[in-house]
Backbone of each chain as ProteinMPNN parsed JSONL, in Angstrom:
{"seq_chain_A": "XXXXXXXXXXXXXXXXXXXXXXXXXXXXXXXXXXXXXXXXXXXXXXXXXXXXXXXXXXXXXXXXXXXXXXXXXXXXXXXXXXXXXXXXXXXXXXXXXXXXXXXXXXXXXXXXXXXXXXX", "coords_chain_A": {"N_chain_A": [[188.739, 154.115, 188.982], [186.959, 154.593, 186.002], [184.888, 152.156, 184.596], [183.25, 150.522, 181.976], [181.464, 147.836, 180.899], [180.288, 145.988, 178.342], [177.951, 143.423, 177.42], [176.298, 140.526, 176.006], [175.955, 140.52, 173.279], [175.85, 138.919, 169.997], [175.24, 136.367, 167.481], [172.326, 136.575, 165.653], [169.193, 135.746, 164.202], [167.398, 137.425, 161.528], [164.661, 139.363, 162.67], [164.837, 138.433, 165.21], [165.684, 138.686, 168.771], [167.629, 140.377, 171.289], [169.227, 141.02, 174.434], [171.151, 143.526, 175.552], [173.693, 144.291, 177.904], [175.268, 146.553, 180.186], [177.737, 146.883, 182.414], [178.603, 148.968, 185.004], [181.281, 150.575, 186.753], [183.386, 152.153, 189.248], [182.446, 154.721, 189.447], [179.755, 156.896, 190.525], [177.067, 155.547, 189.509], [174.349, 156.228, 189.453], [174.328, 158.935, 189.186], [174.729, 159.811, 186.657], [173.726, 160.359, 183.285], [173.114, 157.998, 180.629], [174.053, 156.368, 177.564], [173.498, 154.562, 174.483], [175.504, 153.777, 171.749], [176.142, 152.937, 168.392], [178.134, 151.15, 165.949], [178.416, 150.277, 162.767], [180.087, 147.69, 160.889], [183.137, 148.91, 159.725], [182.114, 151.462, 159.459], [180.846, 154.738, 160.517], [180.002, 156.396, 163.652], [176.901, 155.981, 165.315], [174.45, 157.383, 167.207], [172.205, 155.807, 169.442], [170.431, 155.612, 171.695], [169.243, 157.262, 174.698], [169.229, 157.667, 178.247], [168.051, 159.197, 181.146], [169.147, 160.04, 184.543], [167.324, 159.015, 186.451], [165.731, 157.568, 184.849], [163.638, 159.03, 183.857], [163.588, 160.462, 181.538], [163.802, 159.476, 178.253], [165.208, 158.785, 175.137], [165.222, 157.914, 171.65], [166.909, 157.012, 168.608], [165.476, 157.572, 165.403], [165.727, 155.379, 163.76], [165.58, 153.152, 165.351], [163.413, 153.347, 166.948], [160.606, 152.083, 168.625], [161.443, 149.488, 168.376], [163.671, 149.064, 169.966], [164.5, 149.127, 173.427], [165.573, 151.023, 176.062], [166.927, 150.779, 179.336], [167.651, 151.054, 182.86], [169.259, 150.006, 185.903], [169.807, 151.334, 188.755], [170.505, 150.379, 191.242], [171.91, 148.136, 190.657], [173.955, 149.113, 189.19], [173.807, 149.109, 186.382], [173.156, 149.174, 182.866], [170.856, 148.717, 180.217], [169.873, 147.348, 177.008], [167.238, 146.413, 175.244], [166.725, 144.728, 172.349], [164.676, 144.269, 169.684], [162.973, 142.638, 166.911], [165.052, 142.431, 165.001], [167.119, 143.611, 162.334], [169.104, 143.248, 159.329], [170.544, 145.574, 159.02], [170.996, 146.398, 161.579], [173.25, 145.242, 162.424], [176.185, 145.649, 164.15], [178.78, 147.025, 166.271], [177.928, 147.598, 169.545], [178.087, 150.188, 171.786], [178.147, 151.19, 175.187], [177.911, 154.374, 176.7], [178.918, 156.931, 178.842], [177.238, 159.882, 179.847], [178.748, 162.998, 179.761], [179.199, 165.116, 182.573], [178.554, 167.884, 182.499], [177.998, 168.517, 179.915], [176.75, 167.51, 176.664], [178.319, 165.553, 175.714], [180.114, 162.385, 175.477], [181.823, 160.875, 177.895], [183.077, 158.53, 178.8], [183.512, 155.281, 177.476], [182.431, 151.945, 176.879], [183.981, 148.813, 175.84], [182.532, 147.7, 173.87], [180.05, 145.548, 172.308], [179.444, 143.045, 169.967], [176.841, 142.793, 167.694], [175.42, 140.665, 165.445], [173.359, 140.322, 162.752], [171.987, 137.9, 160.959], [170.952, 135.367, 158.675]], "CA_chain_A": [[188.784, 154.231, 187.53], [185.675, 154.299, 185.368], [184.825, 150.99, 183.714], [181.967, 150.144, 181.393], [181.673, 146.541, 180.239], [179.088, 145.509, 177.664], [177.816, 141.989, 177.164], [174.998, 140.14, 175.473], [175.923, 140.479, 171.824], [175.961, 137.608, 169.39], [174.629, 136.154, 166.164], [170.878, 136.39, 165.78], [168.503, 135.76, 162.913], [166.482, 138.565, 161.318], [163.426, 139.246, 163.435], [165.121, 137.97, 166.549], [165.851, 139.641, 169.87], [168.762, 140.264, 172.189], [169.289, 142.013, 175.501], [172.514, 143.947, 175.841], [173.908, 144.827, 179.245], [176.472, 147.346, 180.404], [178.041, 146.935, 183.839], [179.389, 150.161, 185.299], [181.994, 150.602, 188.013], [184.368, 153.22, 189.374], [181.804, 156.02, 189.587], [178.397, 156.832, 191.049], [176.274, 155.312, 188.304], [173.042, 156.889, 189.536], [174.495, 160.379, 189.003], [175.065, 160.105, 185.263], [172.936, 159.837, 182.188], [173.817, 156.975, 179.859], [173.68, 156.269, 176.159], [174.006, 153.504, 173.619], [175.977, 154.238, 170.446], [176.552, 151.758, 167.633], [179.04, 151.356, 164.826], [178.392, 149.179, 161.811], [181.453, 147.34, 160.47], [183.79, 149.814, 158.79], [181.348, 152.694, 159.319], [180.974, 155.72, 161.578], [179.265, 156.257, 164.895], [175.482, 156.331, 165.277], [173.789, 157.387, 168.509], [171.029, 154.936, 169.425], [169.443, 155.869, 172.742], [169.651, 158.013, 175.891], [168.374, 157.541, 179.429], [168.453, 160.104, 182.22], [169.634, 159.36, 185.741], [166.251, 158.259, 187.101], [164.929, 156.967, 183.777], [162.455, 159.848, 183.589], [163.675, 160.93, 180.153], [164.365, 158.466, 177.358], [165.153, 159.138, 173.718], [165.705, 156.921, 170.699], [167.058, 157.367, 167.214], [164.311, 157.151, 164.618], [166.009, 154.082, 163.134], [165.351, 152.041, 166.287], [162.225, 153.638, 167.748], [159.592, 151.046, 168.555], [162.066, 148.153, 168.377], [164.667, 149.013, 171.029], [164.092, 149.685, 174.716], [166.676, 151.268, 176.992], [166.545, 150.807, 180.745], [168.791, 151.028, 183.781], [169.011, 149.603, 187.28], [170.833, 152.052, 189.514], [170.933, 149.542, 192.368], [172.853, 147.137, 190.127], [174.954, 149.819, 188.369], [173.711, 148.475, 185.075], [172.389, 149.75, 181.76], [170.395, 147.646, 179.336], [169.222, 147.671, 175.743], [166.478, 145.311, 174.675], [166.613, 144.979, 170.922], [163.72, 143.346, 169.088], [162.722, 142.77, 165.47], [166.354, 142.799, 164.447], [167.306, 143.672, 160.888], [170.511, 143.162, 158.927], [171.185, 146.881, 159.211], [171.305, 146.583, 162.995], [174.556, 144.64, 162.676], [177.094, 146.702, 164.598], [179.275, 147.009, 167.641], [177.114, 148.476, 170.4], [178.84, 150.739, 172.908], [177.495, 152.061, 176.166], [178.729, 155.569, 176.877], [178.445, 157.797, 179.923], [177.059, 161.284, 179.527], [179.611, 163.911, 180.507], [178.323, 165.724, 183.582], [178.121, 169.253, 182.227], [177.74, 168.714, 178.491], [176.087, 166.379, 176.033], [179.297, 164.63, 175.13], [180.188, 161.068, 176.109], [183.205, 160.924, 178.368], [183.644, 157.196, 178.929], [182.876, 154.297, 176.625], [182.834, 150.565, 177.039], [184.738, 148.251, 174.716], [181.563, 147.339, 172.844], [179.627, 144.171, 172.094], [179.068, 142.911, 168.561], [175.572, 142.168, 167.332], [175.399, 140.295, 164.032], [172.036, 139.858, 162.343], [172.162, 137.15, 159.712], [170.311, 134.062, 158.627]], "C_chain_A": [[187.432, 153.815, 186.95], [185.805, 153.086, 184.45], [183.401, 150.769, 183.271], [182.206, 148.872, 180.596], [180.353, 146.053, 179.67], [179.132, 143.99, 177.513], [176.462, 141.736, 176.517], [174.912, 140.09, 173.961], [176.037, 139.057, 171.299], [175.33, 137.578, 168.021], [173.149, 135.856, 166.355], [170.257, 136.471, 164.387], [167.649, 137.017, 162.764], [165.151, 138.307, 162.008], [163.634, 138.826, 164.869], [165.338, 139.096, 167.553], [167.131, 139.346, 170.645], [168.592, 141.288, 173.301], [170.748, 142.296, 175.789], [172.572, 144.52, 177.247], [175.208, 145.619, 179.276], [176.662, 147.471, 181.91], [178.99, 148.094, 184.101], [180.077, 150.031, 186.653], [182.949, 151.786, 188.028], [183.783, 154.615, 189.455], [180.391, 155.812, 190.125], [177.424, 156.771, 189.87], [174.987, 156.121, 188.306], [173.117, 158.402, 189.336], [174.724, 160.789, 187.55], [174.014, 159.555, 184.309], [173.783, 158.858, 181.391], [173.246, 156.901, 178.451], [174.147, 154.942, 175.571], [174.351, 154.145, 172.268], [176.429, 152.991, 169.687], [177.42, 152.149, 166.448], [178.999, 150.129, 163.941], [179.812, 148.902, 161.327], [182.003, 148.298, 159.429], [183.114, 151.17, 158.63], [181.577, 153.617, 160.512], [180.081, 155.426, 162.768], [177.82, 156.723, 164.727], [174.917, 156.264, 166.686], [172.48, 156.604, 168.404], [169.981, 155.371, 170.454], [170.074, 156.55, 173.934], [168.681, 157.723, 177.018], [168.915, 158.454, 180.514], [168.693, 159.326, 183.51], [168.561, 158.54, 186.45], [165.263, 157.685, 186.103], [163.692, 157.786, 183.414], [162.426, 160.362, 182.153], [164.419, 159.883, 179.327], [164.179, 158.943, 175.925], [165.705, 157.98, 172.883], [165.959, 157.58, 169.34], [165.848, 156.845, 166.454], [164.492, 155.739, 164.064], [165.704, 152.897, 164.048], [164.074, 152.207, 167.101], [161.165, 152.562, 167.532], [160.145, 149.632, 168.572], [163.037, 147.973, 169.529], [164.091, 149.65, 172.287], [165.299, 149.809, 175.636], [166.126, 151.26, 178.418], [167.81, 150.79, 181.594], [168.326, 150.565, 185.148], [170.113, 150.234, 188.111], [171.331, 151.239, 190.712], [171.965, 148.519, 191.923], [173.935, 147.773, 189.263], [174.975, 149.28, 186.943], [172.776, 149.211, 184.131], [172.026, 148.607, 180.818], [169.864, 148.206, 178.022], [168.553, 146.399, 175.236], [166.258, 145.62, 173.207], [165.771, 143.875, 170.288], [163.612, 143.579, 167.581], [163.989, 143.16, 164.714], [166.394, 142.673, 162.934], [168.793, 143.574, 160.569], [171.24, 144.476, 159.201], [171.433, 147.235, 160.674], [172.647, 145.945, 163.369], [175.572, 145.731, 162.987], [177.736, 146.308, 165.926], [178.449, 148.037, 168.425], [177.939, 148.872, 171.617], [177.884, 151.386, 173.911], [178.454, 153.209, 176.451], [178.102, 156.453, 177.953], [178.303, 159.223, 179.434], [177.961, 162.151, 180.389], [178.746, 164.837, 181.345], [177.739, 167.066, 183.164], [177.784, 169.514, 180.762], [177.004, 167.499, 177.937], [177.051, 165.425, 175.365], [179.335, 163.344, 175.945], [181.621, 160.852, 176.576], [183.852, 159.567, 178.621], [182.804, 156.209, 178.129], [183.321, 152.906, 177.045], [183.564, 150.081, 175.802], [183.831, 147.771, 173.595], [181.24, 145.856, 172.816], [179.043, 144.069, 170.692], [177.745, 142.173, 168.423], [175.599, 141.913, 165.829], [174.034, 139.708, 163.705], [172.167, 139.194, 160.978], [171.445, 135.819, 159.809], [171.309, 132.98, 158.221]], "O_chain_A": [[186.845, 152.814, 187.361], [186.722, 153.007, 183.631], [182.466, 150.82, 184.07], [183.063, 148.842, 179.712], [179.418, 145.744, 180.41], [180.196, 143.373, 177.483], [175.597, 142.611, 176.482], [173.897, 139.659, 173.414], [176.288, 138.117, 172.053], [174.937, 138.606, 167.469], [172.779, 134.979, 167.136], [170.751, 137.183, 163.512], [167.226, 137.606, 163.759], [164.592, 137.212, 161.948], [162.696, 138.86, 165.667], [165.198, 140.278, 167.239], [167.637, 138.224, 170.651], [167.903, 142.294, 173.135], [171.492, 141.412, 176.217], [171.626, 145.151, 177.718], [176.123, 145.376, 178.489], [175.849, 148.089, 182.598], [180.055, 148.187, 183.489], [179.524, 149.449, 187.586], [183.283, 152.351, 186.987], [184.526, 155.595, 189.525], [179.896, 154.686, 190.174], [177.018, 157.794, 189.316], [174.58, 156.642, 187.268], [172.088, 159.077, 189.319], [174.892, 161.971, 187.251], [173.488, 158.457, 184.49], [175.012, 158.88, 181.463], [172.115, 157.313, 178.19], [175.058, 154.293, 176.086], [173.587, 154.943, 171.726], [177.032, 152.091, 170.272], [177.441, 153.299, 166.009], [179.49, 149.064, 164.318], [180.655, 149.798, 161.356], [181.404, 148.479, 158.369], [183.497, 151.95, 157.758], [182.383, 153.328, 161.396], [179.487, 154.354, 162.876], [177.554, 157.733, 164.076], [174.907, 155.195, 167.297], [171.748, 156.716, 167.421], [168.798, 155.485, 170.136], [171.278, 156.441, 174.164], [167.481, 157.553, 176.8], [170.119, 158.472, 180.768], [168.473, 158.116, 183.569], [168.859, 157.476, 186.994], [164.125, 157.358, 186.441], [162.796, 157.285, 182.736], [161.359, 160.661, 181.618], [165.524, 159.467, 179.674], [163.117, 159.444, 175.556], [166.529, 157.188, 173.342], [165.316, 158.563, 168.975], [165.269, 155.817, 166.807], [163.522, 154.995, 163.918], [165.582, 151.765, 163.578], [163.695, 151.313, 167.856], [160.869, 152.183, 166.399], [159.393, 148.675, 168.762], [163.215, 146.86, 170.023], [163.299, 150.59, 172.219], [165.961, 148.819, 175.948], [164.997, 151.684, 178.663], [168.906, 150.541, 181.09], [167.157, 150.711, 185.508], [171.23, 149.719, 188.162], [172.473, 151.409, 191.14], [172.799, 148.084, 192.717], [174.746, 147.065, 188.666], [176.039, 149.029, 186.377], [171.762, 149.783, 184.533], [172.79, 147.657, 180.647], [169.464, 149.367, 177.933], [169.219, 145.439, 174.851], [165.675, 146.647, 172.859], [166.119, 142.696, 170.353], [164.093, 144.582, 167.054], [163.995, 144.088, 163.904], [165.798, 141.775, 162.34], [169.637, 143.792, 161.438], [172.415, 144.478, 159.57], [172.025, 148.274, 160.967], [173.118, 146.092, 164.497], [175.791, 146.632, 162.177], [177.29, 145.382, 166.603], [178.302, 149.186, 168.01], [178.421, 148.026, 172.37], [176.924, 152.051, 173.521], [179.671, 153.026, 176.441], [176.892, 156.684, 177.955], [179.15, 159.719, 178.692], [177.938, 162.047, 181.615], [177.693, 165.291, 180.898], [176.574, 167.357, 183.438], [177.336, 170.605, 180.409], [176.68, 166.571, 178.677], [176.655, 164.591, 174.551], [178.671, 163.229, 176.975], [182.526, 160.668, 175.762], [185.08, 159.477, 178.652], [181.575, 156.28, 178.102], [184.444, 152.714, 177.51], [183.748, 150.826, 174.84], [184.299, 147.469, 172.497], [182.037, 145.02, 173.24], [178.242, 144.909, 170.282], [177.558, 141.081, 168.961], [175.779, 142.838, 165.037], [173.609, 138.721, 164.306], [172.426, 139.856, 159.973], [171.344, 135.224, 160.881], [170.944, 131.808, 158.127]]}, "seq_chain_B": "XXXXXXXXXXXXXXXXXXXXXXXXXXXXXXXXXXXXXXXXXXXXXXXXXXXXXXXXXXXXXXXXXXXXXXXXXXXXXXXXXXXXXXXXXXXXXXXXXXXXXXXXXXXX", "coords_chain_B": {"N_chain_B": [[167.028, 167.276, 161.854], [170.41, 167.735, 162.666], [173.031, 167.832, 160.396], [176.282, 166.675, 160.244], [179.401, 167.393, 158.787], [182.695, 166.433, 157.771], [186.048, 167.352, 157.01], [189.402, 166.96, 155.756], [188.48, 163.76, 154.257], [190.507, 161.942, 154.553], [193.642, 162.499, 155.989], [196.956, 162.931, 155.424], [199.837, 162.907, 157.237], [203.075, 163.766, 158.44], [204.969, 162.467, 161.207], [205.356, 164.694, 163.949], [204.517, 166.893, 162.553], [201.943, 169.425, 162.117], [198.451, 168.955, 162.404], [195.349, 169.721, 160.991], [191.979, 169.522, 161.39], [188.701, 169.656, 160.091], [185.286, 170.454, 160.845], [181.904, 170.721, 160.104], [178.673, 172.023, 160.743], [175.226, 171.615, 159.814], [173.509, 173.518, 160.67], [173.586, 176.135, 163.153], [175.298, 175.065, 166.074], [176.023, 176.29, 168.302], [178.383, 176.244, 170.857], [178.317, 173.611, 171.333], [179.81, 171.095, 170.845], [181.746, 168.183, 170.324], [184.848, 166.35, 170.128], [186.184, 163.232, 169.149], [188.522, 160.542, 169.368], [189.341, 157.608, 167.642], [190.872, 154.526, 167.596], [191.866, 151.639, 165.658], [189.859, 148.832, 166.419], [189.278, 149.73, 168.932], [187.329, 151.516, 171.429], [185.75, 154.734, 170.965], [187.378, 157.741, 172.153], [186.922, 160.475, 174.24], [188.062, 163.644, 173.368], [187.784, 166.482, 173.25], [185.367, 168.738, 174.491], [182.484, 170.908, 174.49], [183.424, 172.472, 172.432], [186.039, 173.504, 172.861], [187.205, 172.66, 175.233], [189.472, 170.624, 176.789], [189.246, 167.171, 177.473], [189.541, 165.13, 180.453], [192.854, 164.216, 181.074], [193.766, 164.507, 178.468], [196.307, 165.314, 176.19], [198.037, 168.479, 175.852], [198.638, 169.067, 173.249], [196.443, 168.692, 171.714], [193.861, 170.679, 170.516], [190.815, 172.52, 170.384], [188.626, 174.557, 168.422], [186.287, 177.142, 167.424], [182.816, 177.929, 166.673], [179.245, 177.993, 166.37], [178.781, 177.071, 163.21], [181.2, 176.161, 162.216], [184.082, 174.359, 162.928], [187.232, 173.406, 164.362], [189.718, 170.968, 164.88], [192.876, 170.806, 166.156], [195.985, 169.275, 166.035], [198.953, 169.733, 167.43], [201.595, 168.765, 167.108], [202.142, 165.941, 165.647], [202.101, 162.769, 167.159], [203.149, 159.323, 167.167], [201.117, 157.806, 168.271], [198.865, 159.191, 167.654], [197.758, 158.666, 165.234], [194.826, 157.897, 163.779], [191.191, 157.673, 163.643], [189.12, 160.497, 163.629], [186.274, 161.905, 165.059], [183.649, 164.315, 164.937], [180.995, 165.6, 166.999], [177.74, 166.785, 167.52], [175.786, 168.258, 170.108], [173.83, 170.075, 170.471], [171.224, 170.487, 169.375], [169.161, 168.141, 170.154], [167.2, 165.168, 170.884], [168.213, 163.881, 167.59], [171.492, 163.208, 168.905], [174.237, 163.833, 166.804], [176.836, 162.575, 164.721], [179.811, 163.38, 162.873], [181.161, 162.047, 159.753], [183.774, 161.306, 160.082], [187.367, 161.756, 160.103], [190.21, 160.352, 158.839], [193.405, 160.126, 160.078], [196.426, 159.539, 158.787], [199.733, 158.087, 158.349], [202.132, 159.93, 156.632]], "CA_chain_B": [[168.269, 166.682, 162.331], [171.616, 168.455, 162.247], [173.983, 166.995, 159.659], [177.684, 167.047, 160.464], [180.341, 166.98, 157.757], [184.091, 166.577, 158.17], [187.01, 167.369, 155.918], [189.218, 166.028, 154.639], [188.14, 162.398, 154.678], [191.794, 161.384, 154.972], [194.707, 163.494, 156.117], [198.257, 162.27, 155.544], [200.706, 163.826, 157.971], [204.308, 163.186, 158.973], [205.141, 162.667, 162.653], [205.937, 165.982, 164.294], [203.824, 167.969, 161.846], [200.662, 169.909, 162.629], [197.276, 168.471, 161.675], [194.155, 170.547, 161.182], [190.791, 168.801, 160.943], [187.536, 170.544, 160.073], [183.95, 169.902, 161.076], [180.891, 171.724, 159.805], [177.295, 171.655, 161.075], [174.26, 172.119, 158.836], [172.98, 174.732, 161.29], [174.382, 176.47, 164.321], [175.253, 174.229, 167.268], [176.66, 177.084, 169.334], [179.667, 175.614, 171.171], [177.968, 172.275, 171.811], [180.48, 170.191, 169.929], [182.811, 167.366, 170.898], [185.727, 165.598, 169.238], [186.586, 161.919, 169.645], [189.552, 159.791, 168.658], [189.12, 156.166, 167.667], [191.888, 153.68, 166.988], [191.282, 150.363, 165.218], [189.54, 147.849, 167.438], [189.06, 150.362, 170.235], [186.204, 152.427, 171.573], [186.105, 156.152, 170.861], [187.844, 158.424, 173.366], [186.597, 161.903, 174.207], [189.208, 164.55, 173.385], [187.377, 167.878, 173.419], [183.934, 169.001, 174.56], [182.163, 172.344, 174.466], [184.211, 173.006, 171.305], [187.437, 173.857, 173.116], [187.635, 172.173, 176.54], [190.09, 169.29, 176.742], [188.759, 166.201, 178.451], [190.516, 164.698, 181.447], [193.98, 163.417, 180.623], [194.101, 164.727, 177.058], [197.499, 166.17, 176.094], [197.837, 169.867, 175.413], [198.826, 169.218, 171.797], [195.112, 168.679, 171.114], [193.076, 171.859, 170.821], [189.62, 172.707, 169.576], [188.165, 175.933, 168.291], [185.118, 177.348, 166.578], [181.47, 178.019, 167.239], [178.248, 178.139, 165.308], [178.76, 175.957, 162.254], [182.543, 175.809, 161.764], [184.915, 173.924, 164.043], [188.538, 172.867, 163.997], [190.552, 170.241, 165.829], [194.28, 170.933, 165.782], [196.993, 168.487, 166.756], [200.058, 170.655, 167.146], [202.766, 168.012, 166.677], [201.607, 164.577, 165.663], [202.856, 161.654, 167.7], [202.781, 158.061, 166.521], [199.861, 157.309, 168.844], [197.753, 160.05, 167.236], [197.211, 158.225, 163.958], [193.53, 157.344, 164.181], [190.047, 158.35, 163.044], [188.595, 161.533, 164.513], [184.872, 162.221, 164.812], [183.011, 165.382, 165.685], [179.643, 165.275, 167.456], [177.006, 167.922, 168.055], [174.772, 167.936, 171.111], [173.063, 171.298, 170.7], [169.828, 170.173, 169.071], [169.017, 166.679, 170.225], [167.709, 164.126, 169.992], [169.308, 162.995, 167.924], [172.908, 163.549, 168.845], [174.735, 163.39, 165.508], [178.276, 162.526, 164.526], [180.338, 163.496, 161.533], [181.591, 160.769, 159.175], [185.126, 160.997, 160.51], [188.584, 162.052, 159.335], [191.287, 159.426, 159.159], [194.739, 160.717, 160.042], [197.395, 158.457, 158.616], [201.144, 158.465, 158.262], [202.585, 160.318, 155.29]], "C_chain_B": [[169.456, 167.463, 161.786], [172.582, 167.479, 161.592], [175.389, 167.561, 159.862], [178.529, 166.543, 159.293], [181.756, 167.246, 158.25], [184.98, 166.565, 156.938], [188.424, 167.539, 156.461], [188.783, 164.658, 155.16], [189.378, 161.676, 155.205], [192.827, 162.483, 154.965], [196.016, 162.735, 156.336], [199.265, 163.27, 156.101], [201.958, 163.079, 158.434], [204.378, 163.41, 160.476], [205.859, 163.984, 162.927], [205.27, 167.161, 163.613], [202.51, 168.316, 162.533], [199.544, 169.348, 161.76], [196.087, 169.342, 162.022], [192.965, 169.845, 160.555], [189.596, 169.742, 161.071], [186.238, 169.775, 160.246], [182.952, 171.03, 160.842], [179.513, 171.177, 160.147], [176.334, 172.301, 160.086], [173.477, 173.328, 159.369], [173.744, 174.963, 162.578], [174.169, 175.477, 165.462], [175.886, 174.955, 168.444], [178.063, 176.514, 169.605], [179.473, 174.178, 171.635], [178.494, 171.199, 170.86], [181.613, 169.468, 170.645], [183.622, 166.709, 169.781], [186.132, 164.295, 169.933], [187.685, 161.346, 168.756], [189.209, 158.31, 168.752], [190.234, 155.45, 166.915], [191.265, 152.345, 166.624], [191.059, 149.392, 166.369], [189.291, 148.417, 168.822], [187.794, 151.213, 170.226], [186.663, 153.859, 171.324], [186.552, 156.696, 172.216], [187.526, 159.904, 173.218], [187.881, 162.721, 174.316], [188.817, 165.945, 173.871], [185.86, 167.918, 173.574], [183.715, 170.501, 174.691], [183.095, 173.109, 173.523], [185.693, 173.2, 171.602], [187.978, 173.372, 174.467], [188.219, 170.772, 176.418], [189.513, 168.4, 177.83], [189.895, 165.783, 179.382], [191.607, 163.843, 180.821], [194.405, 163.608, 179.18], [195.285, 165.687, 176.955], [197.213, 167.534, 175.482], [198.052, 170.05, 173.914], [197.499, 169.152, 171.034], [194.376, 169.962, 171.518], [191.901, 171.965, 169.866], [189.23, 174.171, 169.537], [186.93, 175.98, 167.424], [183.84, 177.485, 167.373], [180.497, 178.214, 166.088], [178.225, 176.921, 164.41], [180.141, 175.467, 161.84], [183.452, 175.525, 162.958], [186.21, 173.322, 163.522], [189.136, 172.122, 165.177], [191.983, 170.338, 165.309], [195.125, 170.029, 166.671], [198.319, 169.139, 166.426], [201.301, 169.94, 166.606], [202.424, 166.536, 166.791], [202.587, 163.567, 166.236], [202.36, 160.364, 167.057], [201.43, 157.539, 167.011], [198.638, 158.12, 168.416], [197.153, 159.626, 165.897], [195.978, 157.374, 164.236], [192.443, 158.017, 163.35], [189.478, 159.321, 164.08], [187.164, 161.882, 164.084], [184.469, 163.478, 165.581], [181.567, 164.983, 165.982], [178.975, 166.543, 167.942], [175.981, 167.438, 169.075], [173.979, 169.203, 171.463], [171.569, 171.067, 170.512], [169.697, 168.656, 169.059], [167.8, 166.337, 171.054], [167.43, 164.462, 168.528], [170.635, 163.729, 168.058], [173.414, 163.049, 167.496], [176.245, 163.525, 165.428], [178.611, 162.843, 163.077], [180.831, 162.146, 161.043], [183.016, 160.383, 159.515], [186.2, 161.471, 159.545], [189.648, 161.072, 159.792], [192.615, 160.158, 159.018], [195.733, 159.575, 159.914], [198.789, 159.011, 158.359], [201.526, 158.77, 156.817], [203.897, 159.619, 154.958]], "O_chain_B": [[169.504, 167.807, 160.606], [172.91, 166.435, 162.157], [175.639, 168.752, 159.675], [178.385, 165.399, 158.864], [181.991, 168.159, 159.041], [184.71, 165.869, 155.959], [188.628, 168.178, 157.493], [188.729, 164.436, 156.37], [189.311, 160.908, 156.165], [192.88, 163.3, 154.046], [196.163, 161.993, 157.307], [199.51, 164.327, 155.519], [201.895, 161.898, 158.776], [203.9, 164.43, 160.973], [206.821, 164.345, 162.25], [205.434, 168.303, 164.041], [202.035, 167.594, 163.41], [199.67, 169.273, 160.538], [195.845, 169.66, 163.186], [192.936, 169.601, 159.349], [189.491, 170.516, 162.022], [186.113, 168.616, 159.85], [183.136, 172.149, 161.321], [179.214, 170.013, 159.878], [176.589, 173.394, 159.581], [172.86, 174.066, 158.6], [174.469, 174.082, 163.043], [173.043, 175.096, 165.779], [176.242, 174.342, 169.451], [178.841, 176.325, 168.67], [180.361, 173.596, 172.257], [177.738, 170.505, 170.18], [182.337, 170.049, 171.453], [183.151, 166.539, 168.657], [186.387, 164.266, 171.137], [187.76, 161.63, 167.561], [188.833, 157.818, 169.815], [190.5, 155.737, 165.747], [190.253, 151.952, 167.204], [191.95, 149.159, 167.186], [189.112, 147.666, 169.781], [187.267, 151.576, 169.174], [187.849, 154.16, 171.459], [186.166, 156.192, 173.271], [187.826, 160.512, 172.191], [188.682, 162.524, 175.23], [189.436, 166.505, 174.776], [185.145, 167.208, 172.866], [184.644, 171.26, 174.967], [183.492, 174.241, 173.797], [186.522, 173.077, 170.701], [189.127, 173.664, 174.796], [187.533, 169.843, 175.991], [189.319, 168.832, 178.967], [191.065, 166.059, 179.116], [191.324, 162.869, 180.124], [195.321, 162.931, 178.715], [195.27, 166.756, 177.565], [196.275, 167.708, 174.704], [197.683, 171.088, 173.365], [197.434, 169.509, 169.857], [194.279, 170.289, 172.701], [191.977, 171.561, 168.705], [189.467, 174.924, 170.482], [186.567, 175.001, 166.773], [183.786, 177.199, 168.569], [180.891, 178.559, 164.973], [177.716, 175.866, 164.79], [180.242, 174.441, 161.168], [183.573, 176.339, 163.873], [186.28, 172.804, 162.408], [189.072, 172.578, 166.319], [192.261, 169.992, 164.161], [194.99, 170.025, 167.894], [198.765, 169.105, 165.279], [201.984, 170.471, 165.731], [202.417, 165.961, 167.88], [203.753, 163.52, 165.845], [201.277, 160.327, 166.473], [200.691, 156.906, 166.257], [197.509, 157.781, 168.771], [196.138, 160.179, 165.476], [196.056, 156.299, 164.833], [192.731, 158.825, 162.468], [189.374, 158.994, 165.262], [186.891, 162.12, 162.908], [184.887, 163.684, 166.721], [180.993, 164.135, 165.299], [179.575, 167.304, 168.7], [175.391, 166.367, 168.933], [173.522, 169.376, 172.593], [170.758, 171.406, 171.374], [170.068, 167.985, 168.097], [167.388, 167.158, 171.874], [166.519, 165.237, 168.238], [170.866, 164.745, 167.402], [173.055, 161.947, 167.081], [176.844, 164.447, 165.98], [177.811, 162.609, 162.172], [180.916, 161.198, 161.823], [183.427, 159.25, 159.264], [185.978, 161.574, 158.339], [189.951, 160.973, 160.981], [192.912, 160.735, 157.972], [195.867, 158.747, 160.815], [198.993, 160.212, 158.18], [201.278, 157.978, 155.907], [204.443, 159.814, 153.873]]}, "name": "protein", "num_of_chains": 2, "seq": "XXXXXXXXXXXXXXXXXXXXXXXXXXXXXXXXXXXXXXXXXXXXXXXXXXXXXXXXXXXXXXXXXXXXXXXXXXXXXXXXXXXXXXXXXXXXXXXXXXXXXXXXXXXXXXXXXXXXXXXXXXXXXXXXXXXXXXXXXXXXXXXXXXXXXXXXXXXXXXXXXXXXXXXXXXXXXXXXXXXXXXXXXXXXXXXXXXXXXXXXXXXXXXXXXXXXXXXXXXXXXXXXXXX"}
């Protein structure tokens, strides 16, 4: 069974940093692209970042470009998101999501980790 | 960036009735569209991809149709567990992948 478990969220002051992790199990992690998607409280879904299977292709939403860094460790079945220069508008639940093999949809999601940016 | 819109914002339906949700793209996305269901406090769940292909384990009462800029998600006979928020997502022109604002299906 596919499992994605995020961790690393918490309360951080504006301008601060966090590193989010996503532990994958139940599938061959190195065969799938991965994404981060976030959801501000009471709001809709916002795609944040994409990484290909060997990290050769990486994309970011304009809203996070230059502040967030996605990475993966296929040997550890793990996905990461380094988030720097945090702003209040970055407050959200951050989900890791697996890229569906044949399409650009996201077929499995973790339960999410909450990042709260506040002084 | 492709902008996705969804209508209605809220749909009130009685159990057993049919629900029809709409999604529109600001430009053609071909058939590169997915639908997700999200219940309170839970992660989204993929229902439909490539506009009309049901994801693994999704009941047959969920169906998707459309191409280009107009798409529909139909739930043929609403069950109690289907009351949730539904999002469409395009992945034709990306980055960025973009989502619609969602349609909340609640109990009439």
